[in-house]
C-alpha positions in Angstrom: -24.5 22.2 24.6 -22.1 24.7 23.1 -19.4 23.4 20.9 -16.6 24.0 23.5 -18.7 22.6 26.2 -16.9 19.6 28.4 -19.0 16.7 27.5 -18.2 13.2 29.0 -19.1 10.1 26.9 -19.1 7.1 29.3 -18.7 3.9 27.2 -17.0 5.5 24.7 -15.4 2.2 23.2 -18.8 0.7 22.9 -21.1 0.6 19.8 -23.5 3.4 21.0 -20.6 5.5 23.1 -18.3 5.4 19.6 -21.4 6.6 17.8 -22.3 9.5 20.1 -18.5 10.4 20.0 -18.6 10.6 16.3 -22.0 12.4 16.2 -20.4 15.0 18.6 -17.1 15.4 16.4 -19.4 15.8 13.2 -21.3 18.6 14.7 -18.4 20.4 15.9 -17.9 19.7 19.5 -14.2 20.0 20.5 -14.0 19.1 24.5 -15.0 15.6 24.7 -13.7 13.9 27.7 -13.4 9.9 27.5 -12.1 7.1 29.5 -11.4 3.4 29.1 -12.5 0.9 31.6 -8.7 0.5 32.7 -8.3 4.3 33.3 -11.6 4.5 35.1 -13.5 1.7 36.5 -17.4 3.2 36.7 -18.1 0.5 39.2 -15.7 2.1 41.8 -17.7 4.9 43.4 -14.7 6.7 44.7 -12.8 6.6 41.5 -16.0 8.1 39.9 -16.5 10.7 42.2 -12.9 11.9 41.8 -13.0 11.6 38.1 -15.8 14.2 38.1 -14.5 16.2 40.7 -11.2 16.8 38.6 -13.0 16.8 35.0 -15.9 18.6 35.8 -17.8 17.6 32.8 -20.8 20.1 31.9 -22.8 17.5 30.1 -22.8 13.4 30.4 -23.9 10.7 28.2 -24.1 7.5 29.9 -23.9 4.6 27.5 -21.6 2.6 29.4 -23.1 -1.1 30.3 -22.7 -4.6 30.5 -24.8 -5.8 27.3 -25.6 -9.0 25.5 -28.1 -11.2 23.6 -30.9 -13.7 25.3 -28.0 -16.2 26.0 -25.7 -14.0 27.7 -28.6 -12.0 29.7 -29.9 -15.7 31.0 -26.2 -17.0 31.7 -25.0 -14.1 33.5 -27.8 -12.8 35.2 -26.1 -11.4 38.5 -23.5 -9.8 36.7 -26.1 -8.1 34.4 -27.9 -6.9 37.3 -24.8 -6.0 39.8 -22.6 -4.2 37.0 -25.2 -2.1 35.4 -26.7 -0.9 38.7 -23.1 0.0 40.0 -22.3 1.9 36.7 -25.6 4.0 36.6 -25.7 4.8 40.2 -21.9 5.8 40.7 -22.2 8.1 37.4 -25.7 9.6 38.1 -24.6 10.4 41.6 -21.7 11.8 40.7 -23.1 14.1 38.2 -25.6 15.3 40.6 -22.6 16.0 43.2 -20.9 17.7 40.5 -23.7 19.8 39.3 -23.6 18.5 35.7 -25.5 20.7 33.7 -27.5 17.8 32.2 -27.1 14.0 31.8 -28.8 11.4 29.2 -29.0 7.8 30.5 -29.6 5.1 27.8 -31.8 2.2 28.7 -33.2 -0.4 26.4 -36.4 -1.5 25.0 -36.3 -4.4 27.2 -37.8 -2.5 30.2 -41.0 -3.2 29.1 -43.4 -5.7 30.0 -43.2 -8.9 27.9 -46.8 -8.6 27.0 -47.2 -4.9 26.8 -49.8 -3.3 24.2 -47.9 -2.9 21.0 -46.5 -0.5 19.8 -44.8 0.1 23.2 -45.5 3.4 24.6 -43.4 5.2 27.5 -46.6 4.9 29.7 -46.5 1.1 29.7 -43.5 1.0 31.8 -44.0 -1.1 34.9 -47.3 -2.3 33.9 -46.5 -6.1 33.9 -44.0 -8.9 34.2 -40.9 -8.7 32.3 -39.5 -11.2 29.9 -37.7 -13.8 32.2 -34.7 -14.2 30.1 -33.3 -10.6 30.3 -35.2 -9.6 33.4 -31.9 -8.6 35.7 -30.7 -6.4 32.9 -34.4 -4.8 32.5 -34.5 -4.5 36.2 -31.2 -2.5 36.2 -32.2 0.0 33.4 -35.5 0.7 34.9 -33.7 1.6 38.1 -31.4 3.9 36.1 -34.5 5.4 34.6 -36.2 6.0 38.1 -33.0 7.3 39.8 -32.8 10.0 36.8 -36.7 10.8 37.6 -35.9 10.9 41.4 -33.1 13.4 41.0 -35.2 15.6 38.8 -37.9 15.5 41.6 -35.8 15.7 44.7 -32.8 17.9 43.5 -34.3 19.5 40.1 -31.3 17.8 38.1 -32.0 18.0 34.4 -31.5 14.2 34.2 -33.1 12.6 31.0 -33.5 9.0 29.8 -33.7 7.5 26.3 -35.0 4.0 25.5 -33.4 2.8 22.1 -34.9 -0.3 20.4 -32.5 -3.0 19.0 -29.3 -1.6 17.5 -26.9 -2.5 15.0 -23.7 -0.9 13.4 -20.1 0.0 13.7 -18.4 -1.7 16.6 -20.9 -4.1 17.0 -20.2 -7.5 18.9 -20.0 -10.6 16.6 -19.1 -13.1 19.2 -21.9 -15.9 18.9 -22.0 -16.5 22.5 -22.7 -13.0 23.6 -24.0 -11.0 20.6 -27.6 -9.9 19.8 -29.6 -11.2 16.9 -28.6 -9.1 13.9 -24.8 -9.5 14.3 -25.1 -13.3 15.4 -27.1 -13.9 12.0 -24.5 -11.6 9.8 -21.6 -13.6 11.2 -23.3 -17.1 11.1 -24.3 -16.7 7.3 -20.9 -15.1 6.3 -19.2 -18.3 7.8 -21.6 -20.4 6.2 -20.7 -18.9 2.9 -17.0 -19.0 3.5 -17.1 -22.6 4.4 -19.6 -23.3 1.7 -22.1 -25.1 4.1 -25.4 -26.3 2.8 -27.5 -24.8 5.7 -27.8 -22.2 8.7 -29.3 -23.0 12.2 -31.2 -20.3 13.4 -32.5 -20.0 17.1 -36.3 -20.1 17.7 -39.5 -20.3 15.3 -38.5 -17.2 13.5 -41.7 -15.7 14.3 -41.1 -13.1 16.7 -41.3 -9.5 15.4 -38.2 -6.8 16.2 -37.4 -3.4 15.3 -33.8 -2.5 14.6 -32.0 0.9 14.4 -28.6 1.9 13.1 -26.6 2.9 15.8 -25.7 6.4 13.8 -29.4 7.1 13.9 -29.6 6.7 17.8 -26.3 8.9 18.4 -28.1 11.5 16.3 -31.2 11.2 18.3 -29.1 11.1 21.7 -27.4 14.6 20.8 -31.0 15.8 19.5 -32.4 15.1 22.8 -29.4 16.7 24.8 -30.2 20.0 23.1 -33.8 20.1 22.7 -35.9 17.7 25.3 -36.3 18.7 28.9 -38.7 16.9 30.4 -38.9 13.9 33.3 -40.4 11.4 31.4 -38.1 8.8 29.3 -38.2 8.9 25.5 -38.4 5.8 23.0 -35.9 5.8 20.2 -36.7 3.6 17.0 -37.5 3.4 13.6 -41.3 2.6 14.3 -41.2 -0.3 12.0 -40.7 -3.9 12.6 -40.4 -7.5 11.1 -40.1 -10.9 11.7 -36.8 -12.6 12.7 -37.5 -15.2 9.7 -37.7 -12.2 7.2 -34.6 -10.4 9.1 -32.7 -13.6 8.6 -33.6 -13.8 4.9 -32.7 -10.3 4.4 -29.2 -10.9 6.0 -28.5 -14.2 3.8 -29.5 -12.2 0.7 -27.2 -9.2 1.5 -24.2 -11.8 2.4 -24.8 -14.1 -0.6 -25.3 -17.3 1.3 -27.5 -19.9 -1.2 -28.0 -22.5 1.3 -31.1 -23.0 3.5 -32.1 -21.9 6.9 -33.1 -24.5 9.5 -35.0 -23.3 12.5 -34.2 -24.7 16.0 -37.7 -24.6 17.6 -35.9 -25.8 20.9 -34.3 -22.5 21.5 -36.2 -19.7 23.1 -38.0 -17.0 20.8 -38.0 -14.4 23.6 -40.6 -11.8 23.8 -43.2 -12.1 20.8 -42.8 -8.6 19.7 -41.1 -5.6 20.3 -41.9 -2.6 18.5 -41.3 1.1 20.0 -44.0 3.6 19.7 -41.7 6.6 18.5 -44.7 9.5 18.1 -43.2 11.4 20.9 -39.6 11.8 19.6 -41.2 12.2 16.2 -43.4 15.1 17.2 -40.2 16.5 18.9 -38.7 16.8 15.6 -36.4 13.6 15.1 -36.7 10.8 12.8 -34.5 8.0 11.7 -32.7 8.2 8.4 -31.1 5.0 7.7 -33.3 2.1 6.3 -32.7 -1.7 7.6 -31.6 -3.1 4.0 -29.3 -0.1 3.4 -28.0 -0.1 7.0 -27.4 -4.3 7.0 -25.4 -3.5 3.7 -23.3 -1.1 5.2 -22.6 -3.2 8.3 -21.6 -6.2 6.0 -18.9 -4.1 4.3 -17.6 -3.1 7.6 -17.6 -6.7 8.9 -15.8 -7.7 6.0 -13.1 -5.0 6.4 -12.8 -6.4 10.1 -12.1 -9.9 8.6 -9.7 -8.7 6.4 -7.7 -6.5 9.2 
């Protein structure tokens, strides 16, 4: 990408899309194209095609998606499948029709089989059954990967895919009904501290292992791949280290300064036992994460406090 290349960031208001916009701006890109969902409904094929014909973007970051945690994925199964299929199909096909130079599709670590060998290698895709609670979302994301690969095979389109691990950072979702584990825990502990509660209830046993990556690191990796990577196979993006949900909760408790106790509700689901990405491929290409988890959580909590004051 040149600094004056026309770059469309789909989903620029979300946590991932906004981080990609910030990274592009920081690296001197001056021609970033964005649209809100009210300006452009990505589930409307005709509207998406018209947008591509008029704006003629040269590069596309496809970060738009319907996302959520275990509860949201399980409750809104049809929406997660339909919305994500429509968004990616419309954008990828319109990018092909408009002869976009390169597209980066963002997937999710939930694409991997529930009991895949750890750490999760790119080659493990479609080698076993998915985690049932987020299967519709995973299937939609797998379809997006395969669509990019198919357009690469049939048309020679440079459409690549990246699979990030669990993310956190600025513009995260703190709604307890729909958020992911890290922001949900941060909000729970903060609220318990404010209300001077004796304990905080956390879901599951605390034993599952999870990996987390600051969204600013992801954005840097996405821009890196757009500039440096030209292969059909998707690429994992993560920190390459994990910790238990129990250890995460205790870290967040410490950062927030909540002095009560943690109670684990084992009637609630744990989800996949472990999700750690094998990031050797992207590391060999020359990218590695910079922000360690404790440092990242401290930054995010300060952002969260500012949100509460505004």
